[in-house]
Steps between C-alpha positions, in 0.01 A plus 500: 500500500574593153826398328515806265843649450529878488783604286704789601696556178603262223624219716241248358608568131872489589464172706308333216766606237776376734319169525460478114880572462598266782651777704512458875342790693608679830216684669611770746293731715391571849316228722149451414488691171374208302792299394370157587157592381644589160675160477168321590310709247756432222472109577132519441541731184771286352329161600808388705521361855689713743758344740578746780826456699538725829866576513684510839834470666490120525389433148745250333549405145365151589182668628463648149606213269433190719689230686519125547269376770435158653140368394388163600848383568625631152715811437313702226548837357214750581469816292499839678257774393735661264560177316121412493421853359770456223371165404133613513556829298381701792577843622742451783466814742782552754355756744746726683793346319735732671466289822638189354871421520715582193613139470142382491424735210788356287281223369293762326780617285453245225132569494541870446721507192488351145522142642160499690622182662499361855795275593417238762858403582402259776236326303709498184212667303481794269165657473446742205217764568214486255386817325217546764742515810555837642722613788377792702664655820411794725637699779465843662823696416420795739496270822761237443804469741834615363617136573223377280541651159467323183799499272486730193602191278189321641264798450612548147377143407147644534273755354404712795139636541495772775165513675354735747174579668201585281385854468258580787186469307597184350615363832168590655328298224703201606396529853139514394535208252679288765265565793176669398561791730343836406713708253516817736645268778752343255603846391562608859701185569715566193536876603637378832742261335627771264558738784697245697696388194623861460593519868680165497804660337563701809432218745644205302227242542349259244203687334149377531412277193184452311471163670473653845223735367303203377544340844364812668207542260412120565468592881297800414268302286465252803383797734831633636537877559707656224773649728528176701536293178754743368695493829519116503567442135684803378671684786576223766733295261708799400679609831537421867626828570227677704569859385489391133179283558343815653584704207379243261171472689449876453556467123252220487243687709531808263477274186194304638328812632124495397500135439297419817816381670 
């Protein structure tokens, strides 16, 4: 599997400029459009390690910065992933940051302004971020709960790069590069996804991502029938409503027609 990143617009250039200017970055866009892959690619391009933190409801500030732990009968301070990333000059990536509690995110404030400093109150330590450190967050603004919304004051601490799915021809290239599936098959899978993404505005479900197209193509390369792979990887995860599922299968069958389904 190749690690080549396919740029949609100017996100690589803007990300690199933000890194050089020590500006934190917020990536927004639908699920599976390449936000995480972009961060991984930029880590390789900039020669920096990437520390990924998956945010969730139970994430605490101690989970981020660290805590005192009993080790061998002694109580010692253990750095959390955020603290380690700051000290190492890494790219710290908070995936789906909107899922974290607001009080947990407060520790990021001093890292996202002119101070670029992490205060470890419990450890009595002040960690100043080196020039190589970068903070990156991501979330999907279209599908967040109204109860889980980032404060404007928090969002304005970041340069926001809005991402979306690649144009169909480029997305098909990604599927081919990731799986080795024949280009015509990749094009039909993308055509299916584009049709469903258009329909999702009426049905209100999460649109199929490039990730699920890659998974379907992997099954096809392994010998699965095209429609069966599309059903398992693209259609089934979208909805449990029988009527909607039947409609999606009709869309998939039409898009995959002629592909020896």
